[in-house]
GUGUVO-120524 format. One record per atom (N, C-alpha, C): residue number from 1; x, y, z; residue in three letters. Coordinates in steps of 0.02 Angstrom, whole numbers, plus 50000, padded with zeros to 5 digits. Atoms other than C-alpha are relative to their C-alpha. Last residue first. Layout:
REM residues N
<nr->NUM, east->X, north->Y, up->Z, rest->ALA>
...
REM end
This chain:
REM residues 75
<nr->75, east->50046, north->50037, up->49951, rest->GLU>
<nr->75, east->49487, north->50233, up->49818, rest->GLU>
<nr->75, east->50047, north->49969, up->50051, rest->GLU>
<nr->74, east->50004, north->49965, up->49938, rest->ASN>
<nr->74, east->49609, north->50355, up->49732, rest->ASN>
<nr->74, east->49954, north->49964, up->50059, rest->ASN>
<nr->73, east->49929, north->49993, up->49971, rest->VAL>
<nr->73, east->49655, north->50229, up->49597, rest->VAL>
<nr->73, east->49997, north->50032, up->50066, rest->VAL>
<nr->72, east->49976, north->50061, up->49974, rest->ILE>
<nr->72, east->49471, north->50192, up->49577, rest->ILE>
<nr->72, east->50065, north->50002, up->50034, rest->ILE>
<nr->71, east->50041, north->50009, up->49938, rest->GLU>
<nr->71, east->49424, north->50380, up->49565, rest->GLU>
<nr->71, east->50018, north->49928, up->50027, rest->GLU>
<nr->70, east->49970, north->49953, up->49951, rest->LYS>
<nr->70, east->49562, north->50403, up->49428, rest->LYS>
<nr->70, east->49962, north->49991, up->50068, rest->LYS>
<nr->69, east->49934, north->50040, up->49982, rest->ILE>
<nr->69, east->49504, north->50248, up->49335, rest->ILE>
<nr->69, east->50028, north->50043, up->50051, rest->ILE>
<nr->68, east->49945, north->49990, up->50055, rest->THR>
<nr->68, east->49327, north->50333, up->49322, rest->THR>
<nr->68, east->50056, north->49962, up->50033, rest->THR>
<nr->67, east->49943, north->49969, up->49971, rest->LEU>
<nr->67, east->49188, north->50271, up->49435, rest->LEU>
<nr->67, east->50045, north->50004, up->49941, rest->LEU>
<nr->66, east->49973, north->49935, up->50036, rest->ASN>
<nr->66, east->49014, north->50249, up->49359, rest->ASN>
<nr->66, east->50066, north->50025, up->50026, rest->ASN>
<nr->65, east->50045, north->49973, up->50064, rest->PHE>
<nr->65, east->48941, north->50118, up->49480, rest->PHE>
<nr->65, east->50044, north->50061, up->49968, rest->PHE>
<nr->64, east->50015, north->49929, up->50009, rest->PRO>
<nr->64, east->49059, north->50030, up->49604, rest->PRO>
<nr->64, east->49965, north->50013, up->49939, rest->PRO>
<nr->63, east->50020, north->49998, up->50071, rest->TYR>
<nr->63, east->49056, north->49837, up->49632, rest->TYR>
<nr->63, east->49977, north->50075, up->49990, rest->TYR>
<nr->62, east->50029, north->49932, up->50018, rest->LYS>
<nr->62, east->49147, north->49816, up->49794, rest->LYS>
<nr->62, east->49991, north->49996, up->49934, rest->LYS>
<nr->61, east->49994, north->49977, up->50066, rest->LEU>
<nr->61, east->49180, north->49640, up->49854, rest->LEU>
<nr->61, east->49964, north->50052, up->49979, rest->LEU>
<nr->60, east->50054, north->49954, up->50021, rest->ALA>
<nr->60, east->49193, north->49602, up->50037, rest->ALA>
<nr->60, east->50025, north->50019, up->49928, rest->ALA>
<nr->59, east->49982, north->49927, up->50023, rest->MET>
<nr->59, east->49288, north->49451, up->50083, rest->MET>
<nr->59, east->49949, north->50042, up->49980, rest->MET>
<nr->58, east->50055, north->49953, up->50016, rest->VAL>
<nr->58, east->49267, north->49290, up->50176, rest->VAL>
<nr->58, east->50025, north->50064, up->49978, rest->VAL>
<nr->57, east->49992, north->49929, up->49994, rest->THR>
<nr->57, east->49401, north->49154, up->50167, rest->THR>
<nr->57, east->49948, north->50042, up->49978, rest->THR>
<nr->56, east->50049, north->49972, up->49962, rest->ASP>
<nr->56, east->49336, north->48979, up->50180, rest->ASP>
<nr->56, east->50003, north->50074, up->50012, rest->ASP>
<nr->55, east->49973, north->49968, up->49940, rest->SER>
<nr->55, east->49442, north->48924, up->50034, rest->SER>
<nr->55, east->49935, north->50025, up->50045, rest->SER>
<nr->54, east->49958, north->50053, up->49971, rest->ASP>
<nr->54, east->49418, north->48816, up->49878, rest->ASP>
<nr->54, east->50027, north->50031, up->50063, rest->ASP>
<nr->53, east->50006, north->50068, up->50019, rest->LYS>
<nr->53, east->49349, north->48971, up->49785, rest->LYS>
<nr->53, east->50049, north->49954, up->50036, rest->LYS>
<nr->52, east->49960, north->50017, up->50051, rest->ARG>
<nr->52, east->49356, north->49136, up->49881, rest->ARG>
<nr->52, east->49993, north->49919, up->49987, rest->ARG>
<nr->51, east->49947, north->50048, up->49979, rest->ASN>
<nr->51, east->49201, north->49170, up->49979, rest->ASN>
<nr->51, east->50046, north->49993, up->49939, rest->ASN>
<nr->50, east->49979, north->50057, up->50042, rest->VAL>
<nr->50, east->49095, north->49324, up->49947, rest->VAL>
<nr->50, east->50051, north->49954, up->50038, rest->VAL>
<nr->49, east->49960, north->50047, up->49961, rest->ARG>
<nr->49, east->48996, north->49457, up->50038, rest->ARG>
<nr->49, east->50019, north->49940, up->49955, rest->ARG>
<nr->48, east->50020, north->50071, up->49989, rest->PHE>
<nr->48, east->48941, north->49585, up->49914, rest->PHE>
<nr->48, east->50043, north->49964, up->50050, rest->PHE>
<nr->47, east->49951, north->50036, up->49962, rest->VAL>
<nr->47, east->48947, north->49777, up->49911, rest->VAL>
<nr->47, east->49970, north->49930, up->50005, rest->VAL>
<nr->46, east->50014, north->50055, up->49954, rest->LYS>
<nr->46, east->48855, north->49873, up->49780, rest->LYS>
<nr->46, east->50056, north->49970, up->50033, rest->LYS>
<nr->45, east->49983, north->50060, up->50022, rest->GLY>
<nr->45, east->48876, north->50045, up->49697, rest->GLY>
<nr->45, east->49970, north->49945, up->50049, rest->GLY>
<nr->44, east->49933, north->50006, up->50022, rest->PHE>
<nr->44, east->48890, north->50227, up->49738, rest->PHE>
<nr->44, east->50013, north->49931, up->49967, rest->PHE>
<nr->43, east->49991, north->49967, up->50071, rest->SER>
<nr->43, east->48700, north->50259, up->49735, rest->SER>
<nr->43, east->50075, north->49993, up->49975, rest->SER>
<nr->42, east->50009, north->49925, up->49991, rest->GLY>
<nr->42, east->48675, north->50128, up->49862, rest->GLY>
<nr->42, east->50012, north->50027, up->49930, rest->GLY>
<nr->41, east->50018, north->49973, up->50062, rest->ASN>
<nr->41, east->48667, north->49938, up->49889, rest->ASN>
<nr->41, east->49982, north->50074, up->50002, rest->ASN>
<nr->40, east->50014, north->49926, up->49999, rest->SER>
<nr->40, east->48735, north->49836, up->50031, rest->SER>
<nr->40, east->49993, north->50020, up->49925, rest->SER>
<nr->39, east->50014, north->49973, up->49928, rest->ILE>
<nr->39, east->48744, north->49659, up->50086, rest->ILE>
<nr->39, east->49988, north->50066, up->50002, rest->ILE>
<nr->38, east->49999, north->49928, up->49994, rest->GLU>
<nr->38, east->48734, north->49564, up->49914, rest->GLU>
<nr->38, east->49982, north->50028, up->50071, rest->GLU>
<nr->37, east->50064, north->49972, up->49971, rest->GLU>
<nr->37, east->48776, north->49385, up->49934, rest->GLU>
<nr->37, east->50006, north->50076, up->50008, rest->GLU>
<nr->36, east->50008, north->49930, up->50003, rest->LYS>
<nr->36, east->48903, north->49296, up->49822, rest->LYS>
<nr->36, east->49934, north->50025, up->50026, rest->LYS>
<nr->35, east->50044, north->49988, up->49941, rest->ASN>
<nr->35, east->48932, north->49112, up->49882, rest->ASN>
<nr->35, east->49993, north->50082, up->49998, rest->ASN>
<nr->34, east->50063, north->50036, up->49993, rest->THR>
<nr->34, east->49079, north->49096, up->49764, rest->THR>
<nr->34, east->49958, north->50029, up->50055, rest->THR>
<nr->33, east->50044, north->49990, up->49940, rest->PHE>
<nr->33, east->49228, north->49198, up->49708, rest->PHE>
<nr->33, east->49941, north->49960, up->49996, rest->PHE>
<nr->32, east->49969, north->50030, up->49942, rest->GLU>
<nr->32, east->49376, north->49157, up->49595, rest->GLU>
<nr->32, east->49956, north->50001, up->50061, rest->GLU>
<nr->31, east->50020, north->50069, up->49998, rest->ALA>
<nr->31, east->49269, north->49197, up->49443, rest->ALA>
<nr->31, east->50026, north->49961, up->50057, rest->ALA>
<nr->30, east->50067, north->50010, up->49982, rest->TYR>
<nr->30, east->49283, north->49379, up->49478, rest->TYR>
<nr->30, east->49977, north->49931, up->50006, rest->TYR>
<nr->29, east->50053, north->50009, up->50057, rest->ASP>
<nr->29, east->49466, north->49373, up->49451, rest->ASP>
<nr->29, east->49935, north->49990, up->50032, rest->ASP>
<nr->28, east->50042, north->50065, up->49995, rest->TYR>
<nr->28, east->49565, north->49439, up->49597, rest->TYR>
<nr->28, east->49956, north->49997, up->49937, rest->TYR>
<nr->27, east->50047, north->50013, up->50052, rest->TYR>
<nr->27, east->49709, north->49566, up->49584, rest->TYR>
<nr->27, east->49955, north->49935, up->50006, rest->TYR>
<nr->26, east->50013, north->50064, up->50012, rest->LYS>
<nr->26, east->49803, north->49614, up->49741, rest->LYS>
<nr->26, east->49940, north->49999, up->49945, rest->LYS>
<nr->25, east->50072, north->50014, up->50000, rest->ILE>
<nr->25, east->49872, north->49792, up->49736, rest->ILE>
<nr->25, east->49986, north->49930, up->49986, rest->ILE>
<nr->24, east->50018, north->49950, up->49949, rest->TYR>
<nr->24, east->50051, north->49835, up->49783, rest->TYR>
<nr->24, east->49923, north->49996, up->50010, rest->TYR>
<nr->23, east->50036, north->50029, up->49939, rest->ASN>
<nr->23, east->50097, north->49668, up->49700, rest->ASN>
<nr->23, east->49984, north->50055, up->50055, rest->ASN>
<nr->22, east->49953, north->50001, up->49953, rest->GLU>
<nr->22, east->50214, north->49745, up->49571, rest->GLU>
<nr->22, east->49978, north->49981, up->50072, rest->GLU>
<nr->21, east->49942, north->50039, up->50015, rest->SER>
<nr->21, east->50106, north->49685, up->49435, rest->SER>
<nr->21, east->50059, north->50005, up->50048, rest->SER>
<nr->20, east->50020, north->50076, up->50005, rest->ILE>
<nr->20, east->49953, north->49752, up->49513, rest->ILE>
<nr->20, east->50060, north->49958, up->49989, rest->ILE>
<nr->19, east->50010, north->50019, up->49930, rest->ALA>
<nr->19, east->50030, north->49926, up->49552, rest->ALA>
<nr->19, east->49981, north->49934, up->50004, rest->ALA>
<nr->18, east->49934, north->50008, up->49965, rest->ASN>
<nr->18, east->50095, north->49930, up->49373, rest->ASN>
<nr->18, east->49991, north->49981, up->50071, rest->ASN>
<nr->17, east->49970, north->50066, up->50028, rest->GLU>
<nr->17, east->49927, north->49901, up->49295, rest->GLU>
<nr->17, east->50063, north->49983, up->50039, rest->GLU>
<nr->16, east->50043, north->50062, up->49970, rest->LEU>
<nr->16, east->49847, north->50033, up->49412, rest->LEU>
<nr->16, east->50035, north->49932, up->49974, rest->LEU>
<nr->15, east->49982, north->50005, up->49935, rest->TRP>
<nr->15, east->49984, north->50164, up->49364, rest->TRP>
<nr->15, east->49967, north->49939, up->50031, rest->TRP>
<nr->14, east->49934, north->50021, up->49995, rest->ASP>
<nr->14, east->49968, north->50125, up->49181, rest->ASP>
<nr->14, east->50015, north->49991, up->50070, rest->ASP>
<nr->13, east->50003, north->50079, up->50020, rest->ILE>
<nr->13, east->49777, north->50138, up->49192, rest->ILE>
<nr->13, east->50071, north->49973, up->50003, rest->ILE>
<nr->12, east->50028, north->50037, up->49936, rest->TYR>
<nr->12, east->49801, north->50308, up->49289, rest->TYR>
<nr->12, east->49989, north->49921, up->49983, rest->TYR>
<nr->11, east->49951, north->49994, up->49947, rest->THR>
<nr->11, east->49921, north->50378, up->49156, rest->THR>
<nr->11, east->49969, north->49955, up->50062, rest->THR>
<nr->10, east->49948, north->50044, up->50015, rest->ASN>
<nr->10, east->49806, north->50318, up->49013, rest->ASN>
<nr->10, east->50055, north->49996, up->50058, rest->ASN>
<nr->9, east->50035, north->50062, up->49992, rest->SER>
<nr->9, east->49655, north->50410, up->49089, rest->SER>
<nr->9, east->50059, north->49946, up->49988, rest->SER>
<nr->8, east->50012, north->50010, up->49928, rest->ASP>
<nr->8, east->49764, north->50565, up->49107, rest->ASP>
<nr->8, east->49975, north->49938, up->50008, rest->ASP>
<nr->7, east->49934, north->50006, up->49979, rest->LYS>
<nr->7, east->49823, north->50552, up->48918, rest->LYS>
<nr->7, east->49995, north->49985, up->50082, rest->LYS>
<nr->6, east->49975, north->50063, up->50009, rest->GLU>
<nr->6, east->49641, north->50527, up->48874, rest->GLU>
<nr->6, east->50067, north->49984, up->50023, rest->GLU>
<nr->5, east->50041, north->50047, up->49966, rest->THR>
<nr->5, east->49586, north->50678, up->48966, rest->THR>
<nr->5, east->50015, north->49925, up->49983, rest->THR>
<nr->4, east->49977, north->49994, up->49924, rest->THR>
<nr->4, east->49720, north->50781, up->48895, rest->THR>
<nr->4, east->49965, north->49948, up->50038, rest->THR>
<nr->3, east->49939, north->50028, up->49993, rest->GLU>
<nr->3, east->49677, north->50725, up->48715, rest->GLU>
<nr->3, east->50039, north->49996, up->50069, rest->GLU>
<nr->2, east->49949, north->49964, up->50013, rest->THR>
<nr->2, east->49497, north->50752, up->48739, rest->THR>
<nr->2, east->50070, north->49975, up->50005, rest->THR>
<nr->1, east->49955, north->49991, up->49945, rest->MET>
<nr->1, east->49369, north->50617, up->48746, rest->MET>
<nr->1, east->50060, north->50044, up->49971, rest->MET>
REM end
């Protein structure tokens, strides 16, 4: 990894961590989900239908393949 690429990567990691700590982005631990059911699969990744533990809340969980931090931030 070049110095510029590493610096850019660190910038996006810092941005993402800050967004989570400031509650702009909600962070969920994978272990918080139950009843994981794959509902879509493609070249981009997989999408699962999941429930939060101790709740009836249904959510979609995206599991992307080969995304960079920059692409995740821009998602």
